[in-house]
N, C-alpha and C positions, 0 to 999 in steps of 0.2 A: 174863535171857533176851534174846537179840539181836532187834532189830526187823527186820522184813522190808521192804526197800525196794520200793516199788511203781513209783515214777516217778523216773528219774534224768535230770537236765538237765546236760549238760556243754558248757561254753564256747559257749553260744548267743549269736550275734551277728546282729542285724537292723538294716539301714541303709535309709534312704530317700534315693534319688538325685533331687535336685531341681535346677532351673536355677540355684539359688543355691549349691549345694554338697551335700555328703553329711551327712545327719542321722544320727548314731550313736545311735539310740533304745535299743538293747540291745547291750551290749558285753561279751562273754565272761562271761555269767552261768552259774553252776553251783549246783545244789542237789539234794538228795535228799528225797523224802517217803516216809515209812513207812506201812504199812497201819494204819488206825485212828488216825492222828495228823494234826495240823493244823499247817501251816507258814503263818505270817503274813508276807506280803510287803508291806512298808511303805515310805513315803517321800512326799515332796511331790508335788503334781500335776505331771505331765510328766516324771517321773523314769524312766519306762519300764516300770511295773508292768503296765499293760494290754497293751502291745505284747508283753511277755514271754508273757502268757497266750495271745494270738492266735498267736504264733509256735509255741508248743507244739502247737497244733491245726492249724498250717499254714493259718491264715486271713488271712495278710498279703496285701494286694493292692497292685499297682503304684501309686506308684513304690517301694513297699517291697519288700525282698528279704531272705530269710534267707541270710546269707552263709556261715555255718559253724555247727558244733555238732552235738550228738546229743541226742535225746530218747527215752530207752529206757522202754518199757512192755511188760511181758510178754515180754521177750526180743527185741523188734524195735524198730528206730529209726523213730519216726513221721515223721522228716524224709526218710526214704529209701523207705518202702514205697509201692506204687502208689496212685494217687488212689482207685481203686475200693475197695481194701482199707481205706484211711483213712476213707472215708465210713462203712464198717461199724463202725470203731473208735470214731468220734465218736458220742457218745450211749450206745453200748453199754458201752464200757469207760472212757471219759473224757468228761466233760460239762462245759459251761461255762454259768454263770448270768451273763448280761450285766449291765452296770452300769445301763442304762436299760430297764426292762421294757416301757415304753410304745412305744418305737421298735423293740424286738426282737420284739414280738408283731405278727402280721398284723392290721391294723385292720379288714379286711373279712371275716374269718372268725371264727366263734364260738370261745369258749374250748374247748368240747367237740370241735369239728372239729380244732383245732390239737393238742390233747392226743392224740386218737385217731390222727391222722396220724403223730405221733412214734412211737407204739408200733407201728403197722402197718408203718412203713417199716423197722423193725428185726426184727420177728418175724412169723412166719406165723400170725396170729390173725385172727379175723373182726372186722369193725368193731364189732359188738355187744360182743364180749369186750373190745376195746380201750377202748370207752366205759365199760364196767363197771369196768375197772382204773383208768381216769382218775378216775371218781367216788370210788373207794376212796382214791386218792392225795390228792385234794383234801380228803377227810374227815380223813385222817391228818395233814394239814398244818394242821388247825384251821379250815378254811373252812366257814362255816355254809351249809346247804342247797346242797350241791354239785350236785344235779340241776338246780336253777334256774340256778346259776352257769354250768353247761355251755352254757346257751342264750344267755348274754350275750356282748357284744363287749368288747374290751379297754377302750374309753373309758368303759364303764359301771361299771368297777371302781375302787376306791381304789388308791393307790400300794402300800399294804401287801398288798392282795389280788393285784394284778398280780405283785408280787415272789414271792408264794407260788405262783402259777400257774407262773412261770418255774422255780421250784424243783421243782415237780411234774413239769414236762417234763424237767428235767435228771435227776431221780431215777427216772423211769419205767422205765429199763432197769437199775436198780441198778448204776451204774457203780463201778468200782474207784477212780477218782479224780474228784473234783469240784473245779472251779475256780470260786470265787465272787468276782466282781469287784464290790467295793463293794456287797454285798447289802443294806446298811441305809442307804445314802445318801438324804438328803431325807425320811426317815421319822421320825415322832415317837418319843420314847424308849420308850414302852410297846410299840409295834409292833416296834421294833428288838429289844427284849428277847425278845419272843415268837418272832420269826424265828430269832434266834440259838439260843434254847433248842430249837426244833424241829430246827434243823440239827444240833445236838449230839446230840439223841436219835436221829435217823436215822443219824448217823455210828456211834454205838455199836451200833445194830441191824444195820447193813449192813457194818460194819468197813471203811468206805471211807476213803481218804486225802483230805484237803482242803487246797487252796491258797487261803487267804483273803487277797484283795487289799484293802487298806484304808489310809487315812491316819489312822485312829482307833486310837491306842495303847491306849485303854481296851478296845476290842473285842478287840485282840490279847491283852491280859492275861487276859481272860475266856475266850478260845476256843483260843488257840494253844499248842502244845507247844514249837515252835521259831519263830524269827523271822529273816528276812533283810531287812536295811535297804538300800534302793537309793538311790543318788544319782547323777544325771547319767548314767543308763543302765547303771551297774555296781552290783554288791553291794559295800558297804563294810564290812559286819559281818554275821556270821551265827552263830547259836548258840541254846542253850536259852533260853526266855523268862525264867526266873528269873535266869540269868546275865546276860543282856543288860540287864534292867531294874535289877538290883541293882549290877552292876559293868560298865557300858558301857565298851568300850575305845576306840572311835572318837570323835573330837570331835563329829562330826555326830550320832551316836546320842545322845551326852550332851546335845547342844543340843536335840534333839527331845524328850527326856524332861523337860528343864527347862522346856519351853514348854507342857507339859500342866498344866491346872488341878488342884490338889490341896488337900484340906482342910488347914487350918493354914498354908498359904502365901499370903500376901497379894498378892504381885506375881508376874505371869508374866514369864519371861525370854524374849523373842523371839529367833529365829534371825536375826541381823543379815544384811543384804544380800540378794542374789537368786541363784538357781541360774544356772549358766552356760548359754548357748545350746548346744543339742546340735548345732548347725550348725558351731560353731567351738570344739570342745573343745580345751583346752590339752594339751600333751604331759605336763605335770606334774600333780600332784593337782588335781582339779577343785574341791575344797572349799577350796583354799588362800586365796582372797580373803576367805572368811568365817570362817576358822579362828583362834581366839584363841591357839593354841599353835604356829603355823606357824614353821618354822625354815629354815635355809639348805638342808637336805636336801630340803625340800618343793618346791624349784624345779627339782629334777632329774627323774629318771624317775618316772612314775606308780607309786605303791606297789602291790604285788601282794597279793592276798588270801592270808594265811598263817595257819596254825594257831598259836594262842597258848595253847590249853588244850584239854581233852577236849571235842570237838565245837564248839569256839569258835574262830572265825577273824575276822581284821580286816585291813583294807588301810590302813595308816598308818605313816609314818616315825617318829611321836612318839606312841606309845600311852600311855595312862594308866599310872602306876607299877605298879598291881597286875596289868597285863596284859603288862608288858615282860619 
């Protein structure tokens, strides 16, 4: 049975024009997310993951600018629809859980007020009904005594509780697509496991697509169906999780996987060197200075992302033998 694509991102590019030059934060990024499936978007800090998410929802502010691309959801391009229509789409059909819930929540409003406002702004329901639905959402997300929690302010909650409140706000309109930007960052392992389990359960119940932005490959292995690996603003490899983890084609993907702690392996293998500045990206492959298998061809044009197998694509002049 073929999967139904919910969100299609085609050649998305977002640049920041500064007095020092142009920062190419996102450069020709493309991917598809199917209903009920999870795409893991991974890479080192600063590679463009969060800017990709903000670009999808047209939340880029000056000096940033979305230069090109398409973001298709339900038959219309989010980058071209009027702002008024886009405000209705945000939250109702596509929602974002921000990386830092403490700065994302309003510090002077109670949790109940913020949750109710989210529902009222999208649906013609009374404030009492909105609060009832908010309490139900908090309860489903495993938060104890939601009636009391509704009266509290963000600073009175733990990090894990704030993250669940953000998830409740994002899920309040039962969106078709949820973008979760580092949903378990800075949380202890037990809380991480609880939040990911709740996210998976709600995905199965609602049938929504999820874009999971993270640098934690363990989370990707547990949650995602497909993975897109970003480096220096571009996707360098994309494919099914099992394929990427078992037979990575791109040297950067292989280096990332070798740097992850595993049982039975005594020593970690770090990714040598530093990512390039997005302000001065080279015309050739951006990974070249760190690549253990770079050759003469790598000094030429930047490699294009190309299909190397069913649903598997990579951007490299010297792919590993099984991917060539």
